N, C-alpha and C positions, 0 to 999 in steps of 0.2 A: 458487184460481184467476186470477179477477183483480187477486187483489194480490200474487201472485205474476209474471201476464205485465206488468201494469204496474212488477215490477225491474226484468224484462227488456229493457223495449223502455227507459226510464230507463239500465241501464247501458251496452245497445247510443250512446247518444248520449251519451253524458259520454262513455267510448271515448275516436272517432277527435277529440276536444278536447282528452283528454288528452296522448296520445298525441301531433297537434302541437308544445301546449303543451309538452314534453318537445322536441321537435325543434330548438323555433327556442331554444328554456334551453342547446342541450348547446354544451360549451365544444371548441375540437378544438387542436391545438396551436400553437405561435405558429408553426411552422418547416410544416405543415401549409398554412394560412391562407394561409400568403406562396407557398406556391409554388402553380406552374398550367399547365397543359399543354398542351405544343404541339408539332403532329404535324406543324409541317414543320422547329419552328425548338430542338426536344425540350424542355428544364424550366427552366422563367421562374424568374427570382434568388430565391433562396432569403435573403431582406434580414433572415431572424434570425441567421442564420453568424454575421454577424459585425452592429452594428448601427451601423458610421461605413459602410456603402452603404448603411441604407431607406428610404435621399431619392433613391437611381440608378433613375427610374423617370418611367414617361413622366406629361409635367406639371409637372415640377420644375421654377422654375426658379432662379437665381444671380446669384451679384454678385463679377465679379473686377478682380483691379485686379493688370498688371501693368509692371514696370521693368526694364530693364536697358542693354542696349548693343549698335548694330551698325553693321558696321562694312565700306566696300566693299571688293567684286575690283577687282583687275586695275586698272592703270597702261596709260600710254599711249595711243596710239592717239586725242588726244580725253579719255580716263578717263583725271580726277584724283577724287584721294581725297574720299569722299563720307558723313561719319560723325557719327552721331544719338544720343542719347542717348531713345527715348521714353519715355511710362508712356501704359500704354494700361487703358480701362473697361471693362466689357464684360457685355453684358448678356443670359444662359445661358440656352435653353429646350428641357429634356433631349424629344423626339418621343416617344421609345420609353421601354420596357419592356428591358433587359438578356435575349438568348435565346439559345442555342448550346450550342457546347460548345467545349472544352479555350482557349488561351489566345484564341479571339478570339468566345469568347465575350463583351457589352457591351452600350452601348447608341448611338443614336444624339443627336447635340444641333447644333443652330443657337444661334449666338451673333452679339448685334451689335453691333463697337465706338464706341470715339471712343478712335482713333490722335494722339495730341498727341509731338509730339520737336525738341530744339532740335539744329539743327546744330552737334555741337562743332571740327567739321575741314571741312575741302571750303568749297568757295568764298565770298570774301572777298563779306559784305555780305550774301552769304543765311542764312538766322537760322529760318528756323518751316519744321518739314512737319506738318500739321494735314486730319483728317479722317474723314467715315465704311468699314466693313469690314460683310462681314460674311462668319461659316467657321461652318461645316460640323465637327464634332469628329465622330470613333470613340471613343471610352472605353475600354478595357477591360478591363469590371470581374468580378474570381473575385471571388466567393464567401465565400475565406478570409483573401483582399489585401488590409487596408491600403491600396496602393501600386497609385496606377490608374492604366497608362499615355495614353497618348493620343497621336493623332494628327488634323490638319490640314491642309483649305486654304481661304482665304478670296480675296475681290478686295473693293476698293472704290479709292476716288478719295478725293485726298490735294491741299489748297492748297503752296505752296513758293513762299519767296519768292526760291530760287536762282536763276529763270529770269532776274533782275535783271544780275548776273552776264556780261555782255555775250562777255566770255573763255573759258568757255568751253559744251560743248556736251553737255551729257548730259540738262540740264533744260533745255528747250524754251518754256515757257509758266507760268502758275498753277499750272493743273487743268492734275494727273499722274493717269495710273491703277499701282493698284498690288495685286498680286493675292502671293497670301503662300501659304507653305508651312509646316510644321513641327511639330513632335511632342517630345514631355510626359510629365511626368508630375507625378501629385497623390499626398500622402501626409494620408490624415484623422486630422484631430487626436480632431474629433468625426464625429457624424453631419449636421452644420453646416459646418465648418471645418475646410478643407486648406488645406498652404504647397504651391506649386508653382513650377516650373520645367522652363520648352523651351527649345528651340533652334530659332528663323528666318529663313527664307529670305523677302529684303521686295527686290521687283524694283521702280520706279518707274520712267511711260515716258508720253509722250502719243500712241502710237500713226500718228508720225507726222501728226499735227494739227499740225506742228509743223514749223521749218524745226531747226528743234537736237533729237533724240530719237537720239540714240546712249543712255540710261539709266542710272541706274543700279539696280547688284545688291548689296545686303547680306546679311550674317552676324552673325546673333551670336546672346545670350542671353540672358531673361528670368526673373527670378524674382518671387515674389506669395502672393498669395491670392485665396481662393475664400470662398463666403459660402452654402451652401445655403439656398434656404427654403420653409418647408412646413414637412408634423409625414406621416411615415407613412401 
């Protein structure tokens, strides 16, 4: 009787340990592990649907390089040609993991830019536009798309030597402010690399801090690439 009772006690002690051990070693399908439910935003992105999207989640950083050309809008009334060829180096940080339904499913990203541009048509003796920007971008992340469209808006300031040309009234001082807006897309080559293209509206003025402040409005296009850091 005592031996039987001892066996029962041992089995009773070991059984929960065995259950716990089995639960801890249970493997789940990758898609189940990647999906989480959100009562407000629906189902979070199933990153295993397409491996190229595995790094679109909160906390991911990226490095982006874009180059292109911007062309000034309008002429007359004190406005003159002011065309630039910018190169933009960016550090991005994804603030959220994609959530939502349909086309508007996506995530929010913030980017810190260094804008450096040469003036190739415009005020004589004006050569450079350079300065930092902060952008907020919304990526439209779809579980089965390699293409990730986005929209963005930003603000920054730049140094330009165009103000030294006295015959123009668009740029009145060395430091100018640059509100901007754009839209584009990435094509994911892998979960780390993408090629990018976007259209950009770029404004430059000094908020009437100088006597000359007609401002510069430009539109153009940029192409480049991104590298997403980290692991899924």
